[in-house]
PDB file of N, H, CA, C and O in Angstrom:
ATOM      1  N   MET A   1     -35.379  46.076  23.242  1.00  0.00           N
ATOM      2  CA  MET A   1     -34.442  45.584  22.245  1.00  0.00           C
ATOM      3  C   MET A   1     -33.235  46.520  22.109  1.00  0.00           C
ATOM      4  O   MET A   1     -32.092  46.070  22.030  1.00  0.00           O
ATOM      5  N   ALA A   2     -33.507  47.822  22.083  1.00  0.00           N
ATOM      6  H   ALA A   2     -34.436  48.188  22.147  1.00  0.00           H
ATOM      7  CA  ALA A   2     -32.418  48.790  21.959  1.00  0.00           C
ATOM      8  C   ALA A   2     -31.527  48.747  23.198  1.00  0.00           C
ATOM      9  O   ALA A   2     -30.314  48.938  23.113  1.00  0.00           O
ATOM     10  N   GLU A   3     -32.146  48.494  24.341  1.00  0.00           N
ATOM     11  H   GLU A   3     -33.132  48.339  24.410  1.00  0.00           H
ATOM     12  CA  GLU A   3     -31.384  48.417  25.584  1.00  0.00           C
ATOM     13  C   GLU A   3     -30.422  47.227  25.550  1.00  0.00           C
ATOM     14  O   GLU A   3     -29.285  47.324  26.013  1.00  0.00           O
ATOM     15  N   ARG A   4     -30.880  46.128  25.010  1.00  0.00           N
ATOM     16  H   ARG A   4     -31.803  46.049  24.635  1.00  0.00           H
ATOM     17  CA  ARG A   4     -30.047  44.933  24.900  1.00  0.00           C
ATOM     18  C   ARG A   4     -28.877  45.191  23.946  1.00  0.00           C
ATOM     19  O   ARG A   4     -27.759  44.738  24.192  1.00  0.00           O
ATOM     20  N   SER A   5     -29.139  45.909  22.873  1.00  0.00           N
ATOM     21  H   SER A   5     -30.047  46.276  22.674  1.00  0.00           H
ATOM     22  CA  SER A   5     -28.095  46.247  21.907  1.00  0.00           C
ATOM     23  C   SER A   5     -27.041  47.153  22.546  1.00  0.00           C
ATOM     24  O   SER A   5     -25.845  46.990  22.304  1.00  0.00           O
ATOM     25  N   ALA A   6     -27.490  48.102  23.355  1.00  0.00           N
ATOM     26  H   ALA A   6     -28.462  48.235  23.552  1.00  0.00           H
ATOM     27  CA  ALA A   6     -26.563  49.011  24.040  1.00  0.00           C
ATOM     28  C   ALA A   6     -25.714  48.238  25.050  1.00  0.00           C
ATOM     29  O   ALA A   6     -24.517  48.495  25.183  1.00  0.00           O
ATOM     30  N   ASP A   7     -26.330  47.292  25.762  1.00  0.00           N
ATOM     31  H   ASP A   7     -27.302  47.083  25.655  1.00  0.00           H
ATOM     32  CA  ASP A   7     -25.580  46.472  26.713  1.00  0.00           C
ATOM     33  C   ASP A   7     -24.505  45.659  25.993  1.00  0.00           C
ATOM     34  O   ASP A   7     -23.375  45.533  26.465  1.00  0.00           O
ATOM     35  N   ARG A   8     -24.885  45.114  24.846  1.00  0.00           N
ATOM     36  H   ARG A   8     -25.803  45.216  24.463  1.00  0.00           H
ATOM     37  CA  ARG A   8     -23.939  44.316  24.069  1.00  0.00           C
ATOM     38  C   ARG A   8     -22.785  45.181  23.564  1.00  0.00           C
ATOM     39  O   ARG A   8     -21.629  44.759  23.594  1.00  0.00           O
ATOM     40  N   ALA A   9     -23.098  46.385  23.103  1.00  0.00           N
ATOM     41  H   ALA A   9     -24.037  46.728  23.079  1.00  0.00           H
ATOM     42  CA  ALA A   9     -22.056  47.292  22.617  1.00  0.00           C
ATOM     43  C   ALA A   9     -21.101  47.662  23.752  1.00  0.00           C
ATOM     44  O   ALA A   9     -19.887  47.711  23.555  1.00  0.00           O
ATOM     45  N   GLY A  10     -21.646  47.919  24.927  1.00  0.00           N
ATOM     46  H   GLY A  10     -22.632  47.878  25.087  1.00  0.00           H
ATOM     47  CA  GLY A  10     -20.800  48.241  26.079  1.00  0.00           C
ATOM     48  C   GLY A  10     -19.915  47.075  26.460  1.00  0.00           C
ATOM     49  O   GLY A  10     -18.749  47.257  26.811  1.00  0.00           O
ATOM     50  N   TYR A  11     -20.473  45.873  26.391  1.00  0.00           N
ATOM     51  H   TYR A  11     -21.420  45.725  26.106  1.00  0.00           H
ATOM     52  CA  TYR A  11     -19.701  44.675  26.710  1.00  0.00           C
ATOM     53  C   TYR A  11     -18.559  44.496  25.714  1.00  0.00           C
ATOM     54  O   TYR A  11     -17.432  44.189  26.102  1.00  0.00           O
ATOM     55  N   LEU A  12     -18.858  44.691  24.422  1.00  0.00           N
ATOM     56  H   LEU A  12     -19.773  44.941  24.107  1.00  0.00           H
ATOM     57  CA  LEU A  12     -17.827  44.530  23.400  1.00  0.00           C
ATOM     58  C   LEU A  12     -16.715  45.571  23.556  1.00  0.00           C
ATOM     59  O   LEU A  12     -15.537  45.254  23.395  1.00  0.00           O
ATOM     60  N   LYS A  13     -17.094  46.808  23.870  1.00  0.00           N
ATOM     61  H   LYS A  13     -18.052  47.065  24.001  1.00  0.00           H
ATOM     62  CA  LYS A  13     -16.081  47.848  24.090  1.00  0.00           C
ATOM     63  C   LYS A  13     -15.171  47.475  25.255  1.00  0.00           C
ATOM     64  O   LYS A  13     -13.950  47.616  25.172  1.00  0.00           O
ATOM     65  N   ALA A  14     -15.768  47.003  26.328  1.00  0.00           N
ATOM     66  H   ALA A  14     -16.759  46.888  26.396  1.00  0.00           H
ATOM     67  CA  ALA A  14     -14.987  46.611  27.506  1.00  0.00           C
ATOM     68  C   ALA A  14     -14.078  45.424  27.173  1.00  0.00           C
ATOM     69  O   ALA A  14     -12.932  45.371  27.619  1.00  0.00           O
ATOM     70  N   ALA A  15     -14.591  44.482  26.394  1.00  0.00           N
ATOM     71  H   ALA A  15     -15.522  44.525  26.032  1.00  0.00           H
ATOM     72  CA  ALA A  15     -13.798  43.311  26.017  1.00  0.00           C
ATOM     73  C   ALA A  15     -12.600  43.731  25.165  1.00  0.00           C
ATOM     74  O   ALA A  15     -11.489  43.245  25.378  1.00  0.00           O
ATOM     75  N   TRP A  16     -12.818  44.626  24.207  1.00  0.00           N
ATOM     76  H   TRP A  16     -13.721  45.020  24.034  1.00  0.00           H
ATOM     77  CA  TRP A  16     -11.715  45.114  23.371  1.00  0.00           C
ATOM     78  C   TRP A  16     -10.691  45.872  24.208  1.00  0.00           C
ATOM     79  O   TRP A  16      -9.486  45.743  23.992  1.00  0.00           O
ATOM     80  N   ARG A  17     -11.172  46.661  25.160  1.00  0.00           N
ATOM     81  H   ARG A  17     -12.151  46.766  25.336  1.00  0.00           H
ATOM     82  CA  ARG A  17     -10.274  47.420  26.036  1.00  0.00           C
ATOM     83  C   ARG A  17      -9.389  46.463  26.844  1.00  0.00           C
ATOM     84  O   ARG A  17      -8.184  46.678  26.974  1.00  0.00           O
ATOM     85  N   ARG A  18     -10.006  45.402  27.385  1.00  0.00           N
ATOM     86  H   ARG A  18     -10.985  45.227  27.280  1.00  0.00           H
ATOM     87  CA  ARG A  18      -9.235  44.411  28.146  1.00  0.00           C
ATOM     88  C   ARG A  18      -8.226  43.689  27.253  1.00  0.00           C
ATOM     89  O   ARG A  18      -7.085  43.453  27.652  1.00  0.00           O
ATOM     90  N   LEU A  19      -8.661  43.342  26.039  1.00  0.00           N
ATOM     91  H   LEU A  19      -9.587  43.534  25.714  1.00  0.00           H
ATOM     92  CA  LEU A  19      -7.768  42.649  25.111  1.00  0.00           C
ATOM     93  C   LEU A  19      -6.569  43.528  24.751  1.00  0.00           C
ATOM     94  O   LEU A  19      -5.432  43.056  24.734  1.00  0.00           O
ATOM     95  N   ARG A  20      -6.827  44.799  24.465  1.00  0.00           N
ATOM     96  H   ARG A  20      -7.750  45.182  24.479  1.00  0.00           H
ATOM     97  CA  ARG A  20      -5.726  45.717  24.143  1.00  0.00           C
ATOM     98  C   ARG A  20      -4.759  45.845  25.317  1.00  0.00           C
ATOM     99  O   ARG A  20      -3.544  45.860  25.121  1.00  0.00           O
ATOM    100  N   ALA A  21      -5.285  45.936  26.522  1.00  0.00           N
ATOM    101  H   ALA A  21      -6.272  45.924  26.682  1.00  0.00           H
ATOM    102  CA  ALA A  21      -4.431  46.046  27.709  1.00  0.00           C
ATOM    103  C   ALA A  21      -3.588  44.781  27.882  1.00  0.00           C
ATOM    104  O   ALA A  21      -2.404  44.860  28.208  1.00  0.00           O
ATOM    105  N   GLN A  22      -4.197  43.625  27.664  1.00  0.00           N
ATOM    106  H   GLN A  22      -5.160  43.561  27.400  1.00  0.00           H
ATOM    107  CA  GLN A  22      -3.467  42.368  27.804  1.00  0.00           C
ATOM    108  C   GLN A  22      -2.389  42.229  26.730  1.00  0.00           C
ATOM    109  O   GLN A  22      -1.293  41.743  27.007  1.00  0.00           O
ATOM    110  N   LEU A  23      -2.700  42.656  25.505  1.00  0.00           N
ATOM    111  H   LEU A  23      -3.591  43.051  25.280  1.00  0.00           H
ATOM    112  CA  LEU A  23      -1.703  42.596  24.439  1.00  0.00           C
ATOM    113  C   LEU A  23      -0.553  43.562  24.707  1.00  0.00           C
ATOM    114  O   LEU A  23       0.606  43.241  24.442  1.00  0.00           O
ATOM    115  N   ALA A  24      -0.869  44.737  25.229  1.00  0.00           N
ATOM    116  H   ALA A  24      -1.810  44.998  25.444  1.00  0.00           H
ATOM    117  CA  ALA A  24       0.186  45.700  25.570  1.00  0.00           C
ATOM    118  C   ALA A  24       1.091  45.120  26.653  1.00  0.00           C
ATOM    119  O   ALA A  24       2.313  45.253  26.583  1.00  0.00           O
ATOM    120  N   TYR A  25       0.496  44.482  27.643  1.00  0.00           N
ATOM    121  H   TYR A  25      -0.497  44.374  27.700  1.00  0.00           H
ATOM    122  CA  TYR A  25       1.278  43.859  28.716  1.00  0.00           C
ATOM    123  C   TYR A  25       2.145  42.726  28.161  1.00  0.00           C
ATOM    124  O   TYR A  25       3.309  42.588  28.540  1.00  0.00           O
ATOM    125  N   ALA A  26       1.578  41.921  27.267  1.00  0.00           N
ATOM    126  H   ALA A  26       0.633  42.033  26.959  1.00  0.00           H
ATOM    127  CA  ALA A  26       2.342  40.833  26.652  1.00  0.00           C
ATOM    128  C   ALA A  26       3.516  41.402  25.856  1.00  0.00           C
ATOM    129  O   ALA A  26       4.603  40.825  25.853  1.00  0.00           O
ATOM    130  N   GLY A  27       3.299  42.524  25.187  1.00  0.00           N
ATOM    131  H   GLY A  27       2.416  42.993  25.190  1.00  0.00           H
ATOM    132  CA  GLY A  27       4.381  43.177  24.449  1.00  0.00           C
ATOM    133  C   GLY A  27       5.487  43.648  25.373  1.00  0.00           C
ATOM    134  O   GLY A  27       6.668  43.519  25.048  1.00  0.00           O
ATOM    135  N   GLN A  28       5.115  44.193  26.524  1.00  0.00           N
ATOM    136  H   GLN A  28       4.156  44.297  26.788  1.00  0.00           H
ATOM    137  CA  GLN A  28       6.116  44.628  27.506  1.00  0.00           C
ATOM    138  C   GLN A  28       6.916  43.435  28.027  1.00  0.00           C
ATOM    139  O   GLN A  28       8.137  43.508  28.168  1.00  0.00           O
ATOM    140  N   LEU A  29       6.219  42.345  28.308  1.00  0.00           N
ATOM    141  H   LEU A  29       5.227  42.285  28.194  1.00  0.00           H
ATOM    142  CA  LEU A  29       6.914  41.140  28.776  1.00  0.00           C
ATOM    143  C   LEU A  29       7.885  40.626  27.721  1.00  0.00           C
ATOM    144  O   LEU A  29       9.008  40.236  28.042  1.00  0.00           O
ATOM    145  N   TRP A  30       7.453  40.626  26.466  1.00  0.00           N
ATOM    146  H   TRP A  30       6.541  40.943  26.205  1.00  0.00           H
ATOM    147  CA  TRP A  30       8.296  40.143  25.380  1.00  0.00           C
ATOM    148  C   TRP A  30       9.547  41.007  25.245  1.00  0.00           C
ATOM    149  O   TRP A  30      10.652  40.488  25.085  1.00  0.00           O
ATOM    150  N   ARG A  31       9.370  42.334  25.310  1.00  0.00           N
ATOM    151  H   ARG A  31       8.473  42.756  25.440  1.00  0.00           H
ATOM    152  CA  ARG A  31      10.518  43.246  25.216  1.00  0.00           C
ATOM    153  C   ARG A  31      11.490  43.020  26.375  1.00  0.00           C
ATOM    154  O   ARG A  31      12.705  43.062  26.183  1.00  0.00           O
ATOM    155  N   ALA A  32      10.966  42.782  27.563  1.00  0.00           N
ATOM    156  H   ALA A  32       9.979  42.747  27.719  1.00  0.00           H
ATOM    157  CA  ALA A  32      11.827  42.520  28.718  1.00  0.00           C
ATOM    158  C   ALA A  32      12.549  41.182  28.559  1.00  0.00           C
ATOM    159  O   ALA A  32      13.732  41.069  28.880  1.00  0.00           O
ATOM    160  N   PHE A  33      11.838  40.176  28.065  1.00  0.00           N
ATOM    161  H   PHE A  33      10.876  40.268  27.804  1.00  0.00           H
ATOM    162  CA  PHE A  33      12.408  38.844  27.889  1.00  0.00           C
ATOM    163  C   PHE A  33      13.525  38.846  26.852  1.00  0.00           C
ATOM    164  O   PHE A  33      14.547  38.186  27.044  1.00  0.00           O
ATOM    165  N   THR A  34      13.344  39.579  25.760  1.00  0.00           N
ATOM    166  H   THR A  34      12.515  40.115  25.605  1.00  0.00           H
ATOM    167  CA  THR A  34      14.339  39.599  24.689  1.00  0.00           C
ATOM    168  C   THR A  34      15.456  40.597  24.940  1.00  0.00           C
ATOM    169  O   THR A  34      16.443  40.607  24.204  1.00  0.00           O
ATOM    170  N   GLY A  35      15.327  41.439  25.961  1.00  0.00           N
ATOM    171  H   GLY A  35      14.525  41.432  26.559  1.00  0.00           H
ATOM    172  CA  GLY A  35      16.355  42.429  26.252  1.00  0.00           C
ATOM    173  C   GLY A  35      16.168  43.728  25.496  1.00  0.00           C
ATOM    174  O   GLY A  35      16.980  44.645  25.616  1.00  0.00           O
ATOM    175  N   GLU A  36      15.112  43.809  24.725  1.00  0.00           N
ATOM    176  H   GLU A  36      14.452  43.064  24.627  1.00  0.00           H
ATOM    177  CA  GLU A  36      14.848  44.983  23.904  1.00  0.00           C
ATOM    178  C   GLU A  36      14.573  46.230  24.745  1.00  0.00           C
ATOM    179  O   GLU A  36      14.815  47.347  24.287  1.00  0.00           O
ATOM    180  N   ALA A  37      14.080  46.056  25.944  1.00  0.00           N
ATOM    181  H   ALA A  37      13.883  45.149  26.316  1.00  0.00           H
ATOM    182  CA  ALA A  37      13.741  47.187  26.812  1.00  0.00           C
ATOM    183  C   ALA A  37      14.955  47.711  27.575  1.00  0.00           C
ATOM    184  O   ALA A  37      14.834  48.670  28.337  1.00  0.00           O
ATOM    185  N   ALA A  38      16.105  47.106  27.384  1.00  0.00           N
ATOM    186  H   ALA A  38      16.203  46.327  26.764  1.00  0.00           H
ATOM    187  CA  ALA A  38      17.301  47.510  28.133  1.00  0.00           C
ATOM    188  C   ALA A  38      17.669  48.964  27.859  1.00  0.00           C
ATOM    189  O   ALA A  38      18.028  49.694  28.784  1.00  0.00           O
ATOM    190  N   TYR A  39      17.585  49.391  26.611  1.00  0.00           N
ATOM    191  H   TYR A  39      17.293  48.798  25.860  1.00  0.00           H
ATOM    192  CA  TYR A  39      17.944  50.776  26.289  1.00  0.00           C
ATOM    193  C   TYR A  39      16.976  51.749  26.950  1.00  0.00           C
ATOM    194  O   TYR A  39      17.396  52.784  27.468  1.00  0.00           O
ATOM    195  N   ASP A  40      15.688  51.429  26.938  1.00  0.00           N
ATOM    196  H   ASP A  40      15.347  50.588  26.517  1.00  0.00           H
ATOM    197  CA  ASP A  40      14.697  52.298  27.582  1.00  0.00           C
ATOM    198  C   ASP A  40      14.982  52.424  29.076  1.00  0.00           C
ATOM    199  O   ASP A  40      14.902  53.519  29.634  1.00  0.00           O
ATOM    200  N   ARG A  41      15.312  51.312  29.723  1.00  0.00           N
ATOM    201  H   ARG A  41      15.377  50.423  29.270  1.00  0.00           H
ATOM    202  CA  ARG A  41      15.652  51.351  31.149  1.00  0.00           C
ATOM    203  C   ARG A  41      16.911  52.176  31.389  1.00  0.00           C
ATOM    204  O   ARG A  41      16.997  52.928  32.359  1.00  0.00           O
ATOM    205  N   TYR A  42      17.893  52.024  30.486  1.00  0.00           N
ATOM    206  H   TYR A  42      17.823  51.413  29.698  1.00  0.00           H
ATOM    207  CA  TYR A  42      19.129  52.798  30.605  1.00  0.00           C
ATOM    208  C   TYR A  42      18.833  54.296  30.524  1.00  0.00           C
ATOM    209  O   TYR A  42      19.334  55.072  31.337  1.00  0.00           O
ATOM    210  N   VAL A  43      18.029  54.700  29.554  1.00  0.00           N
ATOM    211  H   VAL A  43      17.623  54.070  28.893  1.00  0.00           H
ATOM    212  CA  VAL A  43      17.721  56.125  29.377  1.00  0.00           C
ATOM    213  C   VAL A  43      16.990  56.665  30.604  1.00  0.00           C
ATOM    214  O   VAL A  43      17.310  57.756  31.076  1.00  0.00           O
ATOM    215  N   GLU A  44      16.020  55.926  31.126  1.00  0.00           N
ATOM    216  H   GLU A  44      15.760  55.039  30.743  1.00  0.00           H
ATOM    217  CA  GLU A  44      15.295  56.364  32.325  1.00  0.00           C
ATOM    218  C   GLU A  44      16.251  56.538  33.508  1.00  0.00           C
ATOM    219  O   GLU A  44      16.192  57.544  34.215  1.00  0.00           O
ATOM    220  N   ARG A  45      17.119  55.570  33.716  1.00  0.00           N
ATOM    221  H   ARG A  45      17.167  54.753  33.142  1.00  0.00           H
ATOM    222  CA  ARG A  45      18.065  55.646  34.832  1.00  0.00           C
ATOM    223  C   ARG A  45      19.048  56.794  34.627  1.00  0.00           C
ATOM    224  O   ARG A  45      19.361  57.526  35.566  1.00  0.00           O
ATOM    225  N   HIS A  46      19.529  56.946  33.406  1.00  0.00           N
ATOM    226  H   HIS A  46      19.274  56.352  32.643  1.00  0.00           H
ATOM    227  CA  HIS A  46      20.490  58.006  33.104  1.00  0.00           C
ATOM    228  C   HIS A  46      19.873  59.379  33.360  1.00  0.00           C
ATOM    229  O   HIS A  46      20.534  60.260  33.909  1.00  0.00           O
ATOM    230  N   GLN A  47      18.630  59.566  32.971  1.00  0.00           N
ATOM    231  H   GLN A  47      18.093  58.850  32.525  1.00  0.00           H
ATOM    232  CA  GLN A  47      17.966  60.853  33.197  1.00  0.00           C
ATOM    233  C   GLN A  47      17.781  61.139  34.684  1.00  0.00           C
ATOM    234  O   GLN A  47      17.848  62.291  35.112  1.00  0.00           O
ATOM    235  N   ARG A  48      17.550  60.091  35.468  1.00  0.00           N
ATOM    236  H   ARG A  48      17.496  59.155  35.120  1.00  0.00           H
ATOM    237  CA  ARG A  48      17.395  60.275  36.914  1.00  0.00           C
ATOM    238  C   ARG A  48      18.712  60.637  37.587  1.00  0.00           C
ATOM    239  O   ARG A  48      18.756  61.532  38.431  1.00  0.00           O
ATOM    240  N   HIS A  49      19.787  59.942  37.215  1.00  0.00           N
ATOM    241  H   HIS A  49      19.751  59.215  36.529  1.00  0.00           H
ATOM    242  CA  HIS A  49      21.056  60.088  37.918  1.00  0.00           C
ATOM    243  C   HIS A  49      22.019  61.093  37.284  1.00  0.00           C
ATOM    244  O   HIS A  49      22.891  61.632  37.966  1.00  0.00           O
ATOM    245  N   HIS A  50      21.867  61.343  35.999  1.00  0.00           N
ATOM    246  H   HIS A  50      21.159  60.905  35.445  1.00  0.00           H
ATOM    247  CA  HIS A  50      22.770  62.262  35.290  1.00  0.00           C
ATOM    248  C   HIS A  50      21.966  63.195  34.380  1.00  0.00           C
ATOM    249  O   HIS A  50      22.148  63.160  33.163  1.00  0.00           O
ATOM    250  N   PRO A  51      21.093  64.018  34.932  1.00  0.00           N
ATOM    251  CA  PRO A  51      20.229  64.856  34.090  1.00  0.00           C
ATOM    252  C   PRO A  51      20.988  65.913  33.288  1.00  0.00           C
ATOM    253  O   PRO A  51      20.462  66.445  32.310  1.00  0.00           O
ATOM    254  N   ASP A  52      22.221  66.218  33.695  1.00  0.00           N
ATOM    255  H   ASP A  52      22.649  65.785  34.488  1.00  0.00           H
ATOM    256  CA  ASP A  52      22.967  67.274  33.022  1.00  0.00           C
ATOM    257  C   ASP A  52      23.739  66.799  31.790  1.00  0.00           C
ATOM    258  O   ASP A  52      24.182  67.638  31.005  1.00  0.00           O
ATOM    259  N   CYS A  53      23.921  65.489  31.585  1.00  0.00           N
ATOM    260  H   CYS A  53      23.562  64.807  32.223  1.00  0.00           H
ATOM    261  CA  CYS A  53      24.621  65.032  30.380  1.00  0.00           C
ATOM    262  C   CYS A  53      23.719  64.126  29.546  1.00  0.00           C
ATOM    263  O   CYS A  53      22.903  63.374  30.079  1.00  0.00           O
ATOM    264  N   PRO A  54      23.883  64.215  28.232  1.00  0.00           N
ATOM    265  CA  PRO A  54      23.018  63.428  27.344  1.00  0.00           C
ATOM    266  C   PRO A  54      23.348  61.933  27.416  1.00  0.00           C
ATOM    267  O   PRO A  54      24.508  61.563  27.596  1.00  0.00           O
ATOM    268  N   PRO A  55      22.342  61.084  27.277  1.00  0.00           N
ATOM    269  CA  PRO A  55      22.594  59.634  27.289  1.00  0.00           C
ATOM    270  C   PRO A  55      23.222  59.185  25.970  1.00  0.00           C
ATOM    271  O   PRO A  55      23.221  59.925  24.986  1.00  0.00           O
ATOM    272  N   LEU A  56      23.746  57.986  25.965  1.00  0.00           N
ATOM    273  H   LEU A  56      23.746  57.385  26.764  1.00  0.00           H
ATOM    274  CA  LEU A  56      24.267  57.401  24.734  1.00  0.00           C
ATOM    275  C   LEU A  56      23.126  57.226  23.740  1.00  0.00           C
ATOM    276  O   LEU A  56      21.966  57.097  24.131  1.00  0.00           O
ATOM    277  N   THR A  57      23.457  57.223  22.465  1.00  0.00           N
ATOM    278  H   THR A  57      24.399  57.328  22.147  1.00  0.00           H
ATOM    279  CA  THR A  57      22.440  56.892  21.472  1.00  0.00           C
ATOM    280  C   THR A  57      22.174  55.393  21.574  1.00  0.00           C
ATOM    281  O   THR A  57      22.941  54.659  22.196  1.00  0.00           O
ATOM    282  N   ALA A  58      21.099  54.954  20.968  1.00  0.00           N
ATOM    283  H   ALA A  58      20.476  55.550  20.463  1.00  0.00           H
ATOM    284  CA  ALA A  58      20.773  53.523  21.008  1.00  0.00           C
ATOM    285  C   ALA A  58      21.906  52.706  20.389  1.00  0.00           C
ATOM    286  O   ALA A  58      22.274  51.650  20.904  1.00  0.00           O
ATOM    287  N   LYS A  59      22.451  53.203  19.285  1.00  0.00           N
ATOM    288  H   LYS A  59      22.151  54.060  18.866  1.00  0.00           H
ATOM    289  CA  LYS A  59      23.536  52.479  18.616  1.00  0.00           C
ATOM    290  C   LYS A  59      24.757  52.373  19.527  1.00  0.00           C
ATOM    291  O   LYS A  59      25.353  51.300  19.632  1.00  0.00           O
ATOM    292  N   GLU A  60      25.139  53.465  20.184  1.00  0.00           N
ATOM    293  H   GLU A  60      24.655  54.336  20.099  1.00  0.00           H
ATOM    294  CA  GLU A  60      26.281  53.449  21.105  1.00  0.00           C
ATOM    295  C   GLU A  60      26.024  52.513  22.285  1.00  0.00           C
ATOM    296  O   GLU A  60      26.907  51.766  22.707  1.00  0.00           O
ATOM    297  N   PHE A  61      24.798  52.567  22.810  1.00  0.00           N
ATOM    298  H   PHE A  61      24.080  53.174  22.467  1.00  0.00           H
ATOM    299  CA  PHE A  61      24.447  51.713  23.942  1.00  0.00           C
ATOM    300  C   PHE A  61      24.603  50.242  23.584  1.00  0.00           C
ATOM    301  O   PHE A  61      25.238  49.485  24.318  1.00  0.00           O
ATOM    302  N   TRP A  62      24.016  49.832  22.443  1.00  0.00           N
ATOM    303  H   TRP A  62      23.500  50.447  21.847  1.00  0.00           H
ATOM    304  CA  TRP A  62      24.070  48.421  22.066  1.00  0.00           C
ATOM    305  C   TRP A  62      25.497  47.988  21.750  1.00  0.00           C
ATOM    306  O   TRP A  62      25.870  46.847  22.024  1.00  0.00           O
ATOM    307  N   ARG A  63      26.306  48.893  21.172  1.00  0.00           N
ATOM    308  H   ARG A  63      26.002  49.819  20.950  1.00  0.00           H
ATOM    309  CA  ARG A  63      27.701  48.563  20.885  1.00  0.00           C
ATOM    310  C   ARG A  63      28.463  48.339  22.196  1.00  0.00           C
ATOM    311  O   ARG A  63      29.197  47.360  22.331  1.00  0.00           O
ATOM    312  N   GLN A  64      28.288  49.246  23.153  1.00  0.00           N
ATOM    313  H   GLN A  64      27.692  50.041  23.043  1.00  0.00           H
ATOM    314  CA  GLN A  64      28.967  49.090  24.449  1.00  0.00           C
ATOM    315  C   GLN A  64      28.516  47.826  25.171  1.00  0.00           C
ATOM    316  O   GLN A  64      29.319  47.127  25.791  1.00  0.00           O
ATOM    317  N   ARG A  65      27.235  47.549  25.082  1.00  0.00           N
ATOM    318  H   ARG A  65      26.583  48.117  24.579  1.00  0.00           H
ATOM    319  CA  ARG A  65      26.718  46.350  25.753  1.00  0.00           C
ATOM    320  C   ARG A  65      27.305  45.086  25.128  1.00  0.00           C
ATOM    321  O   ARG A  65      27.674  44.153  25.842  1.00  0.00           O
ATOM    322  N   ALA A  66      27.393  45.053  23.795  1.00  0.00           N
ATOM    323  H   ALA A  66      27.094  45.810  23.216  1.00  0.00           H
ATOM    324  CA  ALA A  66      27.964  43.890  23.116  1.00  0.00           C
ATOM    325  C   ALA A  66      29.434  43.720  23.481  1.00  0.00           C
ATOM    326  O   ALA A  66      29.891  42.603  23.725  1.00  0.00           O
ATOM    327  N   GLU A  67      30.179  44.830  23.519  1.00  0.00           N
ATOM    328  H   GLU A  67      29.809  45.738  23.321  1.00  0.00           H
ATOM    329  CA  GLU A  67      31.595  44.759  23.897  1.00  0.00           C
ATOM    330  C   GLU A  67      31.747  44.262  25.336  1.00  0.00           C
ATOM    331  O   GLU A  67      32.612  43.433  25.618  1.00  0.00           O
ATOM    332  N   TRP A  68      30.918  44.761  26.235  1.00  0.00           N
ATOM    333  H   TRP A  68      30.215  45.435  26.006  1.00  0.00           H
ATOM    334  CA  TRP A  68      30.991  44.328  27.631  1.00  0.00           C
ATOM    335  C   TRP A  68      30.716  42.830  27.730  1.00  0.00           C
ATOM    336  O   TRP A  68      31.415  42.112  28.445  1.00  0.00           O
ATOM    337  N   ASN A  69      29.695  42.360  27.009  1.00  0.00           N
ATOM    338  H   ASN A  69      29.127  42.943  26.428  1.00  0.00           H
ATOM    339  CA  ASN A  69      29.356  40.930  27.042  1.00  0.00           C
ATOM    340  C   ASN A  69      30.482  40.070  26.474  1.00  0.00           C
ATOM    341  O   ASN A  69      30.717  38.960  26.952  1.00  0.00           O
ATOM    342  N   GLU A  70      31.182  40.583  25.450  1.00  0.00           N
ATOM    343  H   GLU A  70      30.991  41.485  25.063  1.00  0.00           H
ATOM    344  CA  GLU A  70      32.291  39.825  24.869  1.00  0.00           C
ATOM    345  C   GLU A  70      33.454  39.700  25.848  1.00  0.00           C
ATOM    346  O   GLU A  70      34.109  38.660  25.907  1.00  0.00           O
ATOM    347  N   HIS A  71      33.710  40.750  26.611  1.00  0.00           N
ATOM    348  H   HIS A  71      33.177  41.595  26.563  1.00  0.00           H
ATOM    349  CA  HIS A  71      34.850  40.752  27.527  1.00  0.00           C
ATOM    350  C   HIS A  71      34.526  40.143  28.891  1.00  0.00           C
ATOM    351  O   HIS A  71      35.439  39.825  29.652  1.00  0.00           O
ATOM    352  N   ASN A  72      33.279  39.981  29.202  1.00  0.00           N
ATOM    353  H   ASN A  72      32.537  40.240  28.583  1.00  0.00           H
ATOM    354  CA  ASN A  72      32.869  39.447  30.505  1.00  0.00           C
ATOM    355  C   ASN A  72      32.033  38.184  30.330  1.00  0.00           C
ATOM    356  O   ASN A  72      30.890  38.102  30.780  1.00  0.00           O
ATOM    357  N   VAL A  73      32.623  37.226  29.679  1.00  0.00           N
ATOM    358  H   VAL A  73      33.551  37.293  29.313  1.00  0.00           H
ATOM    359  CA  VAL A  73      31.930  35.967  29.421  1.00  0.00           C
ATOM    360  C   VAL A  73      31.779  35.212  30.736  1.00  0.00           C
ATOM    361  O   VAL A  73      32.741  35.050  31.487  1.00  0.00           O
ATOM    362  N   GLN A  74      30.582  34.763  31.000  1.00  0.00           N
ATOM    363  H   GLN A  74      29.801  34.895  30.390  1.00  0.00           H
ATOM    364  CA  GLN A  74      30.321  34.002  32.218  1.00  0.00           C
ATOM    365  C   GLN A  74      29.857  32.610  31.812  1.00  0.00           C
ATOM    366  O   GLN A  74      28.676  32.380  31.552  1.00  0.00           O
ATOM    367  N   SER A  75      30.798  31.704  31.765  1.00  0.00           N
ATOM    368  H   SER A  75      31.758  31.892  31.976  1.00  0.00           H
ATOM    369  CA  SER A  75      30.453  30.341  31.384  1.00  0.00           C
ATOM    370  C   SER A  75      30.839  29.389  32.502  1.00  0.00           C
ATOM    371  O   SER A  75      31.654  29.722  33.363  1.00  0.00           O
ATOM    372  N   GLY A  76      30.274  28.255  32.482  1.00  0.00           N
ATOM    373  H   GLY A  76      29.613  27.985  31.782  1.00  0.00           H
ATOM    374  CA  GLY A  76      30.580  27.260  33.499  1.00  0.00           C
ATOM    375  C   GLY A  76      29.822  27.523  34.787  1.00  0.00           C
ATOM    376  O   GLY A  76      28.967  28.406  34.859  1.00  0.00           O
ATOM    377  N   CYS A  77      30.143  26.761  35.768  1.00  0.00           N
ATOM    378  H   CYS A  77      30.837  26.043  35.709  1.00  0.00           H
ATOM    379  CA  CYS A  77      29.412  26.860  37.027  1.00  0.00           C
ATOM    380  C   CYS A  77      30.084  27.785  38.035  1.00  0.00           C
ATOM    381  O   CYS A  77      29.459  28.150  39.030  1.00  0.00           O
ATOM    382  N   CYS A  78      31.325  28.170  37.810  1.00  0.00           N
ATOM    383  H   CYS A  78      31.832  27.873  37.001  1.00  0.00           H
ATOM    384  CA  CYS A  78      32.065  28.924  38.833  1.00  0.00           C
ATOM    385  C   CYS A  78      32.475  30.295  38.352  1.00  0.00           C
ATOM    386  O   CYS A  78      33.103  31.048  39.096  1.00  0.00           O
TER     387      CYS A  78
END
């Protein structure tokens, strides 16, 4: 009986571990889909290519991105 209980506990732990991993992955997908991960990608790239200068703050990054999007509107088919 105790052995069966231990097996069940191990199964539940593994199930929770899988669920947490799947939820974390879903969160990453959501951040990528909404564009929320753009700043994180920018910081990673900036550190790789320009390690000697500090990256923009999140506020500066989002402001520059919004300005760029306003000036580079891509509408229509051409």
